[in-house]
C-alpha positions in Angstrom: -16.7 -10.8 -13.4 -18.7 -9.6 -10.4 -17.1 -7.9 -7.4 -16.9 -11.1 -5.2 -15.3 -13.1 -8.0 -12.7 -10.3 -8.4 -11.9 -10.3 -4.7 -11.8 -14.1 -4.3 -9.6 -14.5 -7.4 -7.0 -11.8 -6.4 -3.4 -12.7 -7.2 -0.4 -10.5 -6.6 1.2 -10.0 -10.1 4.9 -9.4 -10.4 5.4 -10.0 -14.1 3.7 -7.8 -16.6 3.3 -7.4 -20.4 4.4 -4.2 -22.0 0.9 -3.5 -23.4 -0.3 0.0 -22.5 -3.5 0.4 -20.5 -6.2 2.1 -22.7 -7.1 5.6 -21.4 -10.8 4.8 -20.7 -9.8 1.8 -18.6 -7.2 3.8 -16.6 -9.8 6.5 -16.1 -12.2 3.8 -14.7 -9.5 2.7 -12.3 -9.0 6.3 -11.1 -12.7 7.1 -10.9 -13.1 4.0 -8.7 -10.7 5.6 -6.2 -12.6 8.8 -6.2 -15.9 7.0 -5.4 -14.4 5.3 -2.4 -15.5 5.9 1.2 -13.7 8.8 2.8 -13.6 10.6 6.2 -16.2 13.4 6.3 -16.2 13.5 2.5 -12.9 15.4 2.7 -11.1 13.2 0.2 -7.7 13.9 1.8 -5.6 11.9 -0.6 -4.0 12.3 -4.0 -2.9 9.9 -6.7 0.2 10.4 -8.8 0.1 8.5 -12.1 3.5 7.6 -13.6 3.7 6.3 -17.2 6.8 8.1 -18.4 9.6 5.5 -18.9 12.4 7.7 -17.6 10.5 8.5 -14.5 9.7 4.8 -14.0 13.5 4.1 -14.3 14.1 6.5 -11.5 11.3 5.0 -9.4 12.7 1.5 -10.2 15.8 2.5 -8.2 13.8 4.0 -5.4 11.6 0.9 -5.1 14.7 -1.4 -4.5 15.0 -2.2 -8.2 11.9 -4.4 -8.4 11.6 -5.3 -12.1 7.9 -5.0 -12.2 8.2 -1.2 -11.7 9.9 -1.0 -15.1 7.8 -3.6 -16.9 4.3 -2.5 -15.9 2.8 0.4 -17.9 1.4 2.4 -15.0 2.4 3.1 -11.4 -0.1 4.8 -9.0 1.4 6.4 -6.0 -1.3 7.1 -3.3 -0.6 10.0 -0.9 -2.1 11.1 2.3 -2.9 14.7 1.3 -4.2 17.5 3.6 -2.5 20.2 1.5 -5.4 20.6 -0.9 -8.0 20.7 1.8 -5.9 23.2 3.9 -5.5 25.5 0.9 -9.3 25.4 0.3 -10.0 26.2 4.0 -7.6 29.1 4.0 -9.0 30.6 0.8 -12.5 30.5 2.5 -11.2 32.2 5.6 -11.5 29.0 7.7 -8.6 28.0 10.0 -7.4 24.4 9.3 -6.3 22.4 12.3 -4.9 19.4 10.5 -1.1 19.6 11.2 -1.2 16.6 13.7 -0.8 12.9 13.7 -4.5 12.1 13.8 -5.0 14.0 10.5 -2.1 12.1 8.9 -3.6 8.9 10.0 -7.0 10.0 8.7 -5.5 10.9 5.3 -3.6 7.6 5.2 -6.8 5.7 5.7 -8.5 7.6 2.9 -5.6 6.9 0.6 -5.4 3.2 1.4 -9.2 2.7 0.9 -8.9 4.6 -2.4 -6.0 2.4 -3.5 -8.0 -0.8 -2.8 -11.0 0.5 -4.9 -8.5 1.2 -7.7 -7.1 -2.3 -7.3 -10.6 -3.9 -7.6 -11.4 -1.8 -10.6 -8.2 -2.7 -12.3 -8.7 -6.5 -11.7 -12.3 -6.2 -12.9 -10.8 -5.0 -16.2 -8.4 -7.9 -16.4 -5.4 -6.0 -15.1 -3.0 -7.2 -12.5 -1.8 -5.3 -9.5 0.9 -5.4 -6.8 1.2 -3.2 -3.8 4.7 -1.8 -3.1 5.6 -1.7 0.6 8.8 0.1 -0.4 6.7 3.3 -0.6 6.9 3.9 3.1 10.5 2.7 3.3 11.5 5.3 0.8 9.0 8.0 1.6 11.7 10.6 2.2 13.1 10.1 -1.3 9.6 9.9 -2.9 8.7 13.2 -1.3 11.7 14.8 -3.1 11.1 12.9 -6.4 7.5 14.0 -6.6 8.1 17.5 -5.2 5.4 16.9 -2.5 4.5 20.0 -0.5 3.8 20.1 3.3 0.7 18.1 4.2 1.4 15.3 1.6 3.0 12.0 2.4 3.2 8.9 0.1 1.7 5.8 1.7 1.5 3.1 -0.9 2.0 2.4 -4.6 0.1 0.2 -7.0 1.9 -1.4 -10.0 -0.8 -1.9 -12.6 -0.7 -3.7 -16.0 -1.7 -6.8 -17.9 -0.4 -9.9 -16.2 2.4 -12.0 -17.8 1.9 -14.8 -15.3 -0.9 -16.7 -13.6 0.4 -17.5 -10.1 -1.5 -19.8 -7.7 -3.7 -18.1 -5.1 -1.6 -17.1 -2.1 -2.5 -19.0 1.1 -4.5 -17.2 3.8 -5.2 -17.8 7.4 -8.6 -19.3 8.1 -11.5 -16.9 8.8 -11.5 -17.8 12.5 -8.0 -16.5 12.8 -9.0 -12.9 12.0 -12.7 -12.6 13.0 -13.7 -11.9 16.5 -17.4 -11.8 17.6 -18.5 -9.2 20.1 -15.1 -8.9 21.9 -11.5 -9.7 21.1 -10.6 -13.3 22.0 -6.9 -13.7 22.7 -5.1 -16.8 21.3 -3.9 -19.7 23.4 -0.7 -21.5 22.3 -2.9 -24.4 21.2 -5.0 -22.0 19.1 -1.9 -20.4 17.5 -0.6 -23.9 16.5 -4.0 -24.7 15.0 -4.4 -21.5 13.0 -0.9 -21.6 11.5 -0.6 -25.4 11.0 -1.7 -25.4 7.3 0.6 -22.4 6.4 3.5 -24.1 8.1 3.0 -27.3 6.2 2.9 -25.8 2.8 5.5 -27.1 0.2 6.6 -23.4 -0.2 7.2 -23.1 3.5 9.4 -26.2 3.5 11.3 -24.9 0.6 11.9 -21.5 2.3 13.1 -23.2 5.4 15.6 -25.3 3.5 16.9 -22.4 1.5 17.3 -20.2 4.6 18.5 -23.0 6.9 15.9 -22.0 9.5 13.6 -24.1 11.6 10.4 -22.1 11.6 8.4 -19.9 9.2 8.2 -17.2 11.9 12.0 -16.9 11.7 11.7 -16.2 8.0 9.8 -13.1 8.9 11.8 -12.0 11.9 15.3 -12.8 10.7 15.0 -12.4 6.9 12.0 -10.4 5.7 11.1 -7.9 8.3 13.9 -7.6 10.8 14.0 -5.6 14.0 17.0 -3.6 12.6 15.1 -2.7 9.3 11.9 -2.0 11.1 13.6 0.5 13.5 15.4 2.2 10.6 12.5 2.6 8.3 10.2 3.6 11.1 12.6 6.4 12.1 12.8 7.6 8.5 9.0 7.5 8.0 8.4 9.4 11.3 10.9 12.0 10.2 9.0 12.4 6.9 5.7 12.8 8.7 7.2 15.5 10.9 9.0 17.2 7.9 5.7 17.3 6.0 4.2 19.2 8.9 1.8 16.7 10.4 3.4 16.9 13.8 3.2 20.6 14.5 0.0 20.4 16.7 -0.3 24.2 16.2 -3.7 24.5 17.8 -2.5 23.1 21.1 0.5 25.5 21.4 
């Protein structure tokens, strides 16, 4: 399967076989991350590989008891990581100035690009993947679980394993919804209606509306999935983690 075929056939997998991933395939998945684009070739990210069943059981609880965390043979936790780079700088008598939000954001970008390279490599080997958004929700607990030093923050997790299901391709907005040429073109009410019409008419959408007794798909998101209350809570927790991990010191400006 070539790269485009891998991308266009992507499915989020939530049910996995117990089959272990051969070491050479897992190494390919990890090497793909290392070969990704990175800011200034600093590679300010780290990947924590979890295969131990007891550790997966603990992570299962931290990731809101999602069954796939237990079933899949491998979890990859991607971290924004300036710790390693800072230590190198200090050992070479160079003063690092990376205890600031921009550096956290830079490292997060590196980690997320690396995770997507790993995802593509995994799928090219016939594996399935699922991103866990609970990584940022539970970042404070994951910092403790993984014993992460200052300068390291978990930003996403990939569940990886052999699929035990073949779900349909997930719907996506049309290209014109997300692509802007030359300048950003804002959306009129008519354009919004046009762009979301297909998604709103899907059988799954109608099923969700009936189950939740709501009158629009937008309300599924705002009232059930990603509520204001939850967003404010987890945002506060995550910002506290970023500060605790010493990305908000801004020492060079003091």
